[in-house]
Biopython code that builds the backbone (N, CA, C, O; Angstrom):
import numpy as np
from Bio.PDB.StructureBuilder import StructureBuilder

atoms = [
    (1, "UNK", "N", (-10.347, -20.928, -22.535)),
    (1, "UNK", "CA", (-10.824, -21.503, -23.616)),
    (1, "UNK", "C", (-9.859, -20.937, -25.006)),
    (1, "UNK", "O", (-9.758, -19.725, -25.193)),
    (2, "UNK", "N", (-9.334, -21.705, -25.725)),
    (2, "UNK", "CA", (-8.681, -21.761, -26.698)),
    (2, "UNK", "C", (-9.430, -21.142, -28.188)),
    (2, "UNK", "O", (-9.988, -21.956, -28.924)),
    (3, "UNK", "N", (-9.406, -20.009, -28.478)),
    (3, "UNK", "CA", (-10.013, -19.468, -29.827)),
    (3, "UNK", "C", (-9.705, -19.992, -30.793)),
    (3, "UNK", "O", (-8.554, -20.428, -30.779)),
    (4, "UNK", "N", (-10.489, -20.211, -32.032)),
    (4, "UNK", "CA", (-10.108, -20.648, -33.486)),
    (4, "UNK", "C", (-9.857, -19.530, -34.084)),
    (4, "UNK", "O", (-10.108, -18.460, -33.529)),
    (5, "UNK", "N", (-9.313, -19.599, -35.328)),
    (5, "UNK", "CA", (-9.293, -18.990, -36.357)),
    (5, "UNK", "C", (-10.552, -18.735, -37.223)),
    (5, "UNK", "O", (-10.719, -17.762, -37.958)),
    (6, "UNK", "N", (-11.394, -19.744, -37.025)),
    (6, "UNK", "CA", (-12.393, -19.772, -37.775)),
    (6, "UNK", "C", (-13.609, -19.317, -37.247)),
    (6, "UNK", "O", (-14.615, -19.065, -37.910)),
    (7, "UNK", "N", (-13.498, -19.230, -36.169)),
    (7, "UNK", "CA", (-14.337, -18.545, -35.022)),
    (7, "UNK", "C", (-14.364, -16.836, -35.079)),
    (7, "UNK", "O", (-15.131, -16.212, -34.347)),
    (8, "UNK", "N", (-13.423, -16.140, -36.049)),
    (8, "UNK", "CA", (-13.341, -14.928, -35.902)),
    (8, "UNK", "C", (-14.204, -14.225, -37.190)),
    (8, "UNK", "O", (-13.817, -13.555, -38.148)),
    (9, "UNK", "N", (-15.364, -14.625, -36.826)),
    (9, "UNK", "CA", (-16.829, -14.003, -37.873)),
    (9, "UNK", "C", (-17.813, -13.465, -37.028)),
    (9, "UNK", "O", (-18.952, -13.251, -37.445)),
    (10, "UNK", "N", (-17.401, -13.187, -35.658)),
    (10, "UNK", "CA", (-18.498, -12.676, -34.858)),
    (10, "UNK", "C", (-18.650, -13.237, -33.245)),
    (10, "UNK", "O", (-19.029, -12.687, -32.211)),
    (11, "UNK", "N", (-18.237, -14.393, -33.512)),
    (11, "UNK", "CA", (-18.525, -15.775, -32.600)),
    (11, "UNK", "C", (-17.185, -14.763, -31.434)),
    (11, "UNK", "O", (-17.879, -14.222, -30.573)),
    (12, "UNK", "N", (-16.069, -14.493, -31.250)),
    (12, "UNK", "CA", (-15.135, -14.005, -30.425)),
    (12, "UNK", "C", (-15.515, -12.893, -29.869)),
    (12, "UNK", "O", (-15.361, -12.582, -28.688)),
    (13, "UNK", "N", (-16.220, -12.027, -31.050)),
    (13, "UNK", "CA", (-16.855, -10.804, -30.025)),
    (13, "UNK", "C", (-18.049, -11.098, -28.745)),
    (13, "UNK", "O", (-18.184, -10.368, -27.762)),
    (14, "UNK", "N", (-18.601, -11.950, -28.941)),
    (14, "UNK", "CA", (-19.402, -12.742, -28.038)),
    (14, "UNK", "C", (-18.752, -13.091, -26.981)),
    (14, "UNK", "O", (-19.073, -12.881, -25.812)),
    (15, "UNK", "N", (-17.426, -13.865, -27.561)),
    (15, "UNK", "CA", (-16.982, -14.869, -26.355)),
    (15, "UNK", "C", (-16.464, -13.670, -25.260)),
    (15, "UNK", "O", (-16.717, -13.810, -24.064)),
    (16, "UNK", "N", (-15.821, -12.644, -25.690)),
    (16, "UNK", "CA", (-15.028, -11.973, -24.745)),
    (16, "UNK", "C", (-16.075, -10.857, -24.191)),
    (16, "UNK", "O", (-15.677, -10.085, -23.319)),
    (17, "UNK", "N", (-17.332, -10.763, -24.652)),
    (17, "UNK", "CA", (-18.487, -10.031, -23.986)),
    (17, "UNK", "C", (-18.946, -10.699, -22.807)),
    (17, "UNK", "O", (-19.181, -10.262, -21.681)),
    (18, "UNK", "N", (-19.017, -11.703, -23.231)),
    (18, "UNK", "CA", (-19.373, -12.906, -22.229)),
    (18, "UNK", "C", (-18.330, -13.036, -21.089)),
    (18, "UNK", "O", (-18.642, -13.097, -19.900)),
    (19, "UNK", "N", (-16.869, -13.078, -21.637)),
    (19, "UNK", "CA", (-16.055, -13.395, -20.568)),
    (19, "UNK", "C", (-15.768, -12.399, -19.684)),
    (19, "UNK", "O", (-15.108, -12.757, -18.708)),
    (20, "UNK", "N", (-16.137, -11.020, -19.761)),
    (20, "UNK", "CA", (-15.958, -9.568, -19.376)),
    (20, "UNK", "C", (-16.814, -9.749, -18.320)),
    (20, "UNK", "O", (-16.517, -9.651, -17.129)),
    (21, "UNK", "N", (-18.209, -10.094, -18.931)),
    (21, "UNK", "CA", (-19.504, -10.179, -17.675)),
    (21, "UNK", "C", (-19.651, -11.006, -16.656)),
    (21, "UNK", "O", (-20.239, -10.898, -15.580)),
    (22, "UNK", "N", (-18.738, -12.248, -17.383)),
    (22, "UNK", "CA", (-18.503, -13.270, -16.020)),
    (22, "UNK", "C", (-17.624, -12.740, -14.898)),
    (22, "UNK", "O", (-17.854, -12.840, -13.693)),
    (23, "UNK", "N", (-16.511, -12.122, -15.523)),
    (23, "UNK", "CA", (-15.602, -11.754, -14.915)),
    (23, "UNK", "C", (-16.022, -10.706, -13.668)),
    (23, "UNK", "O", (-15.681, -10.901, -12.501)),
    (24, "UNK", "N", (-16.920, -9.419, -14.176)),
    (24, "UNK", "CA", (-17.583, -8.632, -13.317)),
    (24, "UNK", "C", (-18.515, -9.331, -12.640)),
    (24, "UNK", "O", (-18.498, -8.911, -11.483)),
    (25, "UNK", "N", (-19.405, -10.272, -12.778)),
    (25, "UNK", "CA", (-20.238, -11.152, -12.139)),
    (25, "UNK", "C", (-21.188, -10.786, -12.351)),
    (25, "UNK", "O", (-22.015, -11.006, -11.466)),
    (26, "UNK", "N", (-21.583, -10.177, -13.344)),
    (26, "UNK", "CA", (-23.336, -9.697, -14.159)),
    (26, "UNK", "C", (-23.344, -10.684, -15.076)),
    (26, "UNK", "O", (-23.679, -10.123, -16.118)),
    (27, "UNK", "N", (-23.186, -11.718, -15.275)),
    (27, "UNK", "CA", (-23.560, -12.497, -16.953)),
    (27, "UNK", "C", (-24.941, -12.585, -16.615)),
    (27, "UNK", "O", (-25.750, -12.493, -17.538)),
    (28, "UNK", "N", (-25.456, -12.788, -15.156)),
    (28, "UNK", "CA", (-26.340, -13.840, -15.320)),
    (28, "UNK", "C", (-27.705, -12.650, -14.924)),
    (28, "UNK", "O", (-28.834, -13.027, -14.612)),
    (29, "UNK", "N", (-27.324, -11.330, -15.017)),
    (29, "UNK", "CA", (-28.265, -10.561, -15.160)),
    (29, "UNK", "C", (-28.624, -9.892, -16.652)),
    (29, "UNK", "O", (-29.360, -8.937, -16.899)),
    (30, "UNK", "N", (-27.879, -10.693, -17.513)),
    (30, "UNK", "CA", (-28.126, -10.373, -19.015)),
    (30, "UNK", "C", (-29.301, -10.532, -19.571)),
    (30, "UNK", "O", (-29.654, -11.690, -19.344)),
    (31, "UNK", "N", (-30.267, -9.843, -20.318)),
    (31, "UNK", "CA", (-31.092, -10.771, -21.448)),
    (31, "UNK", "C", (-30.392, -10.391, -22.630)),
    (31, "UNK", "O", (-29.722, -9.374, -22.807)),
    (32, "UNK", "N", (-30.694, -11.603, -23.649)),
    (32, "UNK", "CA", (-30.187, -11.686, -24.921)),
    (32, "UNK", "C", (-30.997, -11.725, -25.759)),
    (32, "UNK", "O", (-31.853, -12.606, -25.686)),
    (33, "UNK", "N", (-31.016, -10.722, -26.921)),
    (33, "UNK", "CA", (-32.235, -11.013, -28.190)),
    (33, "UNK", "C", (-31.538, -11.272, -29.164)),
    (33, "UNK", "O", (-30.635, -10.585, -29.641)),
    (34, "UNK", "N", (-32.015, -12.508, -29.581)),
    (34, "UNK", "CA", (-30.929, -13.189, -30.904)),
    (34, "UNK", "C", (-32.198, -13.326, -32.187)),
    (34, "UNK", "O", (-33.219, -14.014, -32.146)),
    (35, "UNK", "N", (-31.771, -12.521, -33.164)),
    (35, "UNK", "CA", (-32.441, -12.100, -34.254)),
    (35, "UNK", "C", (-32.116, -13.121, -35.388)),
    (35, "UNK", "O", (-30.935, -13.451, -35.500)),
    (36, "UNK", "N", (-32.768, -13.502, -35.994)),
    (36, "UNK", "CA", (-32.587, -14.830, -37.274)),
    (36, "UNK", "C", (-33.407, -13.937, -38.382)),
    (36, "UNK", "O", (-33.810, -12.799, -38.142)),
    (37, "UNK", "N", (-33.588, -14.595, -39.588)),
    (37, "UNK", "CA", (-34.302, -14.132, -40.620)),
    (37, "UNK", "C", (-35.954, -13.780, -40.267)),
    (37, "UNK", "O", (-36.505, -12.716, -40.550)),
    (38, "UNK", "N", (-36.509, -14.793, -39.669)),
    (38, "UNK", "CA", (-38.187, -15.180, -39.164)),
    (38, "UNK", "C", (-38.151, -15.354, -37.944)),
    (38, "UNK", "O", (-39.142, -15.696, -37.298)),
    (39, "UNK", "N", (-37.246, -15.189, -37.549)),
    (39, "UNK", "CA", (-37.068, -15.556, -35.693)),
    (39, "UNK", "C", (-36.645, -14.857, -34.791)),
    (39, "UNK", "O", (-35.531, -14.362, -34.960)),
    (40, "UNK", "N", (-37.386, -14.571, -33.518)),
    (40, "UNK", "CA", (-36.605, -13.631, -32.482)),
    (40, "UNK", "C", (-36.445, -14.369, -31.123)),
    (40, "UNK", "O", (-37.499, -14.468, -30.494)),
    (41, "UNK", "N", (-35.178, -14.985, -30.457)),
    (41, "UNK", "CA", (-35.266, -15.174, -29.635)),
    (41, "UNK", "C", (-34.596, -14.713, -28.277)),
    (41, "UNK", "O", (-33.374, -14.564, -28.255)),
    (42, "UNK", "N", (-35.423, -14.463, -27.044)),
    (42, "UNK", "CA", (-34.639, -13.919, -25.861)),
    (42, "UNK", "C", (-34.181, -14.855, -24.975)),
    (42, "UNK", "O", (-34.685, -15.974, -24.878)),
    (43, "UNK", "N", (-33.360, -14.509, -24.395)),
    (43, "UNK", "CA", (-32.706, -15.868, -23.818)),
    (43, "UNK", "C", (-31.787, -15.502, -22.931)),
    (43, "UNK", "O", (-31.347, -14.358, -23.048)),
    (44, "UNK", "N", (-31.236, -16.414, -21.769)),
    (44, "UNK", "CA", (-30.045, -16.021, -20.644)),
    (44, "UNK", "C", (-29.041, -16.857, -21.225)),
    (44, "UNK", "O", (-29.225, -17.816, -21.973)),
    (45, "UNK", "N", (-27.998, -16.410, -20.817)),
    (45, "UNK", "CA", (-26.216, -17.114, -20.796)),
    (45, "UNK", "C", (-26.921, -18.112, -19.968)),
    (45, "UNK", "O", (-27.815, -17.909, -19.147)),
    (46, "UNK", "N", (-26.311, -19.342, -20.358)),
    (46, "UNK", "CA", (-26.134, -20.426, -18.936)),
    (46, "UNK", "C", (-24.585, -21.181, -19.354)),
    (46, "UNK", "O", (-24.055, -21.695, -18.369)),
    (47, "UNK", "N", (-23.839, -21.313, -20.579)),
    (47, "UNK", "CA", (-22.735, -21.687, -20.165)),
    (47, "UNK", "C", (-21.441, -22.110, -21.669)),
    (47, "UNK", "O", (-21.695, -22.842, -22.625)),
    (48, "UNK", "N", (-20.492, -21.577, -21.479)),
    (48, "UNK", "CA", (-19.844, -21.965, -22.991)),
    (48, "UNK", "C", (-18.746, -23.378, -22.407)),
    (48, "UNK", "O", (-18.260, -23.704, -21.324)),
    (49, "UNK", "N", (-18.726, -23.924, -23.827)),
    (49, "UNK", "CA", (-17.758, -25.088, -23.310)),
    (49, "UNK", "C", (-17.098, -25.530, -24.924)),
    (49, "UNK", "O", (-17.555, -24.961, -25.915)),
    (50, "UNK", "N", (-16.270, -26.324, -25.029)),
    (50, "UNK", "CA", (-15.584, -26.671, -26.140)),
    (50, "UNK", "C", (-16.135, -28.155, -26.405)),
    (50, "UNK", "O", (-16.454, -29.008, -25.577)),
    (51, "UNK", "N", (-16.155, -28.215, -27.997)),
    (51, "UNK", "CA", (-16.968, -29.557, -28.615)),
    (51, "UNK", "C", (-16.584, -29.891, -30.095)),
    (51, "UNK", "O", (-15.846, -29.198, -30.796)),
    (52, "UNK", "N", (-17.110, -30.896, -30.413)),
    (52, "UNK", "CA", (-16.667, -31.376, -31.501)),
    (52, "UNK", "C", (-17.851, -31.913, -32.900)),
    (52, "UNK", "O", (-18.672, -32.741, -32.505)),
    (53, "UNK", "N", (-17.935, -31.665, -33.855)),
    (53, "UNK", "CA", (-18.784, -31.920, -34.656)),
    (53, "UNK", "C", (-19.457, -33.525, -34.705)),
    (53, "UNK", "O", (-20.353, -33.663, -35.538)),
    (54, "UNK", "N", (-19.139, -34.597, -33.978)),
    (54, "UNK", "CA", (-19.261, -35.861, -33.708)),
    (54, "UNK", "C", (-18.793, -36.651, -34.916)),
    (54, "UNK", "O", (-19.127, -37.824, -35.081)),
    (55, "UNK", "N", (-18.008, -35.981, -35.762)),
    (55, "UNK", "CA", (-17.061, -36.865, -36.775)),
    (55, "UNK", "C", (-16.140, -37.880, -35.565)),
    (55, "UNK", "O", (-15.821, -37.495, -34.440)),
    (56, "UNK", "N", (-15.800, -39.436, -36.252)),
    (56, "UNK", "CA", (-14.718, -40.049, -35.755)),
    (56, "UNK", "C", (-12.820, -39.052, -35.446)),
    (56, "UNK", "O", (-12.565, -38.522, -36.527)),
    (57, "UNK", "N", (-12.114, -38.862, -34.821)),
    (57, "UNK", "CA", (-11.160, -38.487, -34.669)),
    (57, "UNK", "C", (-10.281, -38.585, -35.370)),
    (57, "UNK", "O", (-9.451, -37.680, -35.282)),
    (58, "UNK", "N", (-9.949, -39.976, -36.652)),
    (58, "UNK", "CA", (-9.471, -39.725, -37.926)),
    (58, "UNK", "C", (-10.234, -39.224, -38.719)),
    (58, "UNK", "O", (-9.650, -38.556, -39.573)),
    (59, "UNK", "N", (-11.038, -39.250, -38.786)),
    (59, "UNK", "CA", (-11.810, -38.377, -39.932)),
    (59, "UNK", "C", (-11.086, -37.008, -40.101)),
    (59, "UNK", "O", (-10.640, -36.275, -39.219)),
    (60, "UNK", "N", (-11.076, -36.787, -41.933)),
    (60, "UNK", "CA", (-10.746, -35.830, -42.145)),
    (60, "UNK", "C", (-11.918, -34.258, -42.125)),
    (60, "UNK", "O", (-11.773, -33.045, -42.279)),
    (61, "UNK", "N", (-12.965, -35.138, -41.861)),
    (61, "UNK", "CA", (-14.318, -33.783, -41.547)),
    (61, "UNK", "C", (-14.201, -33.231, -40.096)),
    (61, "UNK", "O", (-14.724, -32.170, -39.756)),
    (62, "UNK", "N", (-13.309, -34.210, -39.079)),
    (62, "UNK", "CA", (-13.448, -33.796, -37.793)),
    (62, "UNK", "C", (-13.075, -32.380, -37.609)),
    (62, "UNK", "O", (-12.213, -31.762, -38.234)),
    (63, "UNK", "N", (-14.017, -31.858, -36.450)),
    (63, "UNK", "CA", (-13.626, -30.265, -36.252)),
    (63, "UNK", "C", (-13.708, -30.426, -34.613)),
    (63, "UNK", "O", (-14.413, -31.307, -34.120)),
    (64, "UNK", "N", (-13.010, -29.597, -33.875)),
    (64, "UNK", "CA", (-13.346, -28.782, -32.710)),
    (64, "UNK", "C", (-13.598, -27.640, -32.464)),
    (64, "UNK", "O", (-12.662, -27.003, -32.948)),
    (65, "UNK", "N", (-14.470, -26.786, -31.887)),
    (65, "UNK", "CA", (-14.781, -25.440, -32.089)),
    (65, "UNK", "C", (-15.448, -25.748, -30.672)),
    (65, "UNK", "O", (-15.686, -26.755, -30.005)),
    (66, "UNK", "N", (-15.667, -24.083, -30.527)),
    (66, "UNK", "CA", (-16.386, -23.659, -29.020)),
    (66, "UNK", "C", (-17.701, -23.236, -29.127)),
    (66, "UNK", "O", (-18.091, -22.571, -30.086)),
    (67, "UNK", "N", (-18.373, -23.558, -28.256)),
    (67, "UNK", "CA", (-19.858, -23.236, -28.045)),
    (67, "UNK", "C", (-20.381, -22.589, -26.955)),
    (67, "UNK", "O", (-19.868, -22.723, -25.844)),
    (68, "UNK", "N", (-21.571, -21.742, -27.190)),
    (68, "UNK", "CA", (-22.488, -21.100, -25.731)),
    (68, "UNK", "C", (-23.546, -21.493, -25.893)),
    (68, "UNK", "O", (-24.173, -21.265, -26.928)),
    (69, "UNK", "N", (-24.060, -22.265, -24.787)),
    (69, "UNK", "CA", (-25.284, -22.441, -24.398)),
    (69, "UNK", "C", (-26.057, -21.255, -23.662)),
    (69, "UNK", "O", (-25.482, -20.509, -22.870)),
    (70, "UNK", "N", (-27.491, -21.136, -24.008)),
    (70, "UNK", "CA", (-28.561, -19.677, -23.806)),
    (70, "UNK", "C", (-29.749, -20.973, -23.333)),
    (70, "UNK", "O", (-29.902, -22.137, -23.702)),
    (71, "UNK", "N", (-30.355, -20.213, -22.478)),
    (71, "UNK", "CA", (-31.817, -20.802, -21.872)),
    (71, "UNK", "C", (-32.786, -19.920, -22.809)),
    (71, "UNK", "O", (-32.789, -18.704, -22.620)),
    (72, "UNK", "N", (-33.635, -20.489, -23.842)),
    (72, "UNK", "CA", (-34.709, -19.846, -24.467)),
    (72, "UNK", "C", (-35.705, -19.459, -23.509)),
    (72, "UNK", "O", (-36.202, -20.394, -22.881)),
    (73, "UNK", "N", (-36.169, -18.148, -23.213)),
    (73, "UNK", "CA", (-36.860, -17.829, -22.062)),
    (73, "UNK", "C", (-38.484, -18.175, -22.282)),
    (73, "UNK", "O", (-39.266, -18.090, -21.335)),
    (74, "UNK", "N", (-38.865, -18.526, -23.469)),
    (74, "UNK", "CA", (-40.097, -18.872, -23.893)),
    (74, "UNK", "C", (-40.144, -20.594, -23.868)),
    (74, "UNK", "O", (-41.179, -21.172, -23.535)),
    (75, "UNK", "N", (-39.266, -21.121, -24.145)),
    (75, "UNK", "CA", (-39.555, -22.542, -24.214)),
    (75, "UNK", "C", (-38.551, -23.188, -22.690)),
    (75, "UNK", "O", (-38.782, -24.306, -22.231)),
    (76, "UNK", "N", (-37.645, -22.404, -22.187)),
    (76, "UNK", "CA", (-36.748, -22.797, -21.167)),
    (76, "UNK", "C", (-36.306, -24.266, -21.480)),
    (76, "UNK", "O", (-36.519, -25.322, -20.885)),
    (77, "UNK", "N", (-35.462, -23.897, -22.875)),
    (77, "UNK", "CA", (-34.685, -24.877, -23.467)),
    (77, "UNK", "C", (-33.417, -24.729, -23.717)),
    (77, "UNK", "O", (-33.351, -23.764, -24.477)),
    (78, "UNK", "N", (-32.262, -25.173, -23.493)),
    (78, "UNK", "CA", (-31.329, -24.960, -23.919)),
    (78, "UNK", "C", (-31.211, -25.108, -25.468)),
    (78, "UNK", "O", (-31.855, -26.012, -26.000)),
    (79, "UNK", "N", (-30.312, -24.158, -26.346)),
    (79, "UNK", "CA", (-29.625, -24.098, -27.388)),
    (79, "UNK", "C", (-28.454, -23.503, -27.273)),
    (79, "UNK", "O", (-28.072, -22.770, -26.360)),
    (80, "UNK", "N", (-27.497, -24.076, -28.897)),
    (80, "UNK", "CA", (-26.230, -23.489, -29.072)),
    (80, "UNK", "C", (-26.131, -22.368, -29.858)),
    (80, "UNK", "O", (-26.727, -21.907, -30.832)),
    (81, "UNK", "N", (-25.576, -22.185, -29.437)),
    (81, "UNK", "CA", (-24.402, -20.874, -30.583)),
    (81, "UNK", "C", (-23.188, -21.520, -30.748)),
    (81, "UNK", "O", (-22.790, -22.014, -29.693)),
    (82, "UNK", "N", (-22.406, -21.705, -31.768)),
    (82, "UNK", "CA", (-21.548, -21.305, -32.353)),
    (82, "UNK", "C", (-21.103, -20.683, -33.757)),
    (82, "UNK", "O", (-21.974, -20.137, -34.434)),
    (83, "UNK", "N", (-19.900, -20.735, -34.188)),
    (83, "UNK", "CA", (-19.332, -19.741, -35.232)),
    (83, "UNK", "C", (-19.930, -20.119, -36.508)),
    (83, "UNK", "O", (-19.736, -19.386, -37.478)),
    (84, "UNK", "N", (-20.981, -21.695, -36.679)),
    (84, "UNK", "CA", (-21.593, -21.717, -37.816)),
    (84, "UNK", "C", (-22.689, -21.646, -37.518)),
    (84, "UNK", "O", (-23.380, -22.205, -38.370)),
    (85, "UNK", "N", (-23.489, -21.074, -36.401)),
    (85, "UNK", "CA", (-24.920, -20.763, -36.364)),
    (85, "UNK", "C", (-25.197, -19.236, -36.010)),
    (85, "UNK", "O", (-26.176, -19.120, -35.272)),
    (86, "UNK", "N", (-24.914, -18.683, -36.166)),
    (86, "UNK", "CA", (-24.629, -17.098, -35.614)),
    (86, "UNK", "C", (-26.033, -16.344, -35.826)),
    (86, "UNK", "O", (-26.379, -16.554, -36.988)),
    (87, "UNK", "N", (-26.878, -15.631, -35.225)),
    (87, "UNK", "CA", (-27.519, -14.666, -35.759)),
    (87, "UNK", "C", (-27.707, -14.041, -36.537)),
    (87, "UNK", "O", (-26.745, -14.319, -37.253)),
    (88, "UNK", "N", (-28.448, -13.045, -37.249)),
    (88, "UNK", "CA", (-27.944, -12.076, -38.246)),
    (88, "UNK", "C", (-27.705, -11.114, -36.974)),
    (88, "UNK", "O", (-26.735, -10.414, -37.267)),
    (89, "UNK", "N", (-28.121, -10.816, -35.832)),
    (89, "UNK", "CA", (-27.839, -9.559, -34.969)),
    (89, "UNK", "C", (-28.308, -10.167, -34.029)),
    (89, "UNK", "O", (-29.346, -10.821, -34.124)),
    (90, "UNK", "N", (-27.392, -10.015, -32.603)),
    (90, "UNK", "CA", (-27.410, -10.337, -31.182)),
    (90, "UNK", "C", (-27.344, -9.295, -30.365)),
    (90, "UNK", "O", (-26.348, -8.589, -30.522)),
    (91, "UNK", "N", (-28.313, -8.891, -29.305)),
    (91, "UNK", "CA", (-28.292, -7.585, -28.478)),
    (91, "UNK", "C", (-28.525, -8.479, -26.969)),
    (91, "UNK", "O", (-29.193, -9.417, -26.534)),
    (92, "UNK", "N", (-27.564, -7.565, -26.554)),
    (92, "UNK", "CA", (-27.729, -7.402, -24.908)),
    (92, "UNK", "C", (-28.039, -6.650, -24.188)),
    (92, "UNK", "O", (-27.203, -5.772, -23.976)),
    (93, "UNK", "N", (-29.360, -6.563, -23.430)),
    (93, "UNK", "CA", (-29.718, -5.422, -23.015)),
    (93, "UNK", "C", (-29.693, -4.186, -23.988)),
    (93, "UNK", "O", (-29.087, -3.164, -23.666)),
    (94, "UNK", "N", (-30.189, -4.269, -24.875)),
    (94, "UNK", "CA", (-30.264, -3.112, -25.959)),
    (94, "UNK", "C", (-28.901, -2.876, -26.335)),
    (94, "UNK", "O", (-28.716, -2.118, -27.287)),
    (95, "UNK", "N", (-28.004, -3.341, -25.814)),
    (95, "UNK", "CA", (-26.566, -3.455, -26.859)),
    (95, "UNK", "C", (-26.440, -4.116, -27.748)),
    (95, "UNK", "O", (-26.785, -5.261, -27.458)),
    (96, "UNK", "N", (-25.958, -3.980, -29.212)),
    (96, "UNK", "CA", (-25.629, -4.682, -30.200)),
    (96, "UNK", "C", (-24.208, -5.183, -29.922)),
    (96, "UNK", "O", (-23.250, -4.435, -29.727)),
    (97, "UNK", "N", (-24.147, -6.987, -29.923)),
    (97, "UNK", "CA", (-23.074, -7.195, -29.661)),
    (97, "UNK", "C", (-22.708, -8.237, -31.229)),
    (97, "UNK", "O", (-21.820, -9.087, -31.292)),
    (98, "UNK", "N", (-23.510, -7.920, -32.175)),
    (98, "UNK", "CA", (-23.206, -8.884, -33.285)),
    (98, "UNK", "C", (-23.968, -8.156, -34.418)),
    (98, "UNK", "O", (-23.981, -8.626, -35.556)),
]
sb = StructureBuilder()
sb.init_structure("model")
sb.init_model(0)
sb.init_chain("A")
sb.init_seg("    ")
for serial, (resi, resn, name, xyz) in enumerate(atoms, 1):
    if name == "N":
        sb.init_residue(resn, " ", resi, " ")
    sb.init_atom(name, np.array(xyz, "f"), 0.0, 1.0, " ", f" {name:<3s}", serial, name[0])
structure = sb.get_structure()
């Protein structure tokens, strides 16, 4: 996975944490707590991937970035985290990541 400079806002810290957990074979054991202004989401890791913003390739607004999918444990729906929508705080098994 190529990390982009624009992702150096806490997102890279999460990526490094997940990569280490994946190498150690422990990533599926982790419980994540995402804290936003008025919402807390508990989730499990699903996958990391490279994506884009849906613009046409020749558009000046076209952008490629990395994303991480998590499963919301309450709704069982997947949601995407990327450098644009990081939570205010993120914990993994009570350890602060962001």
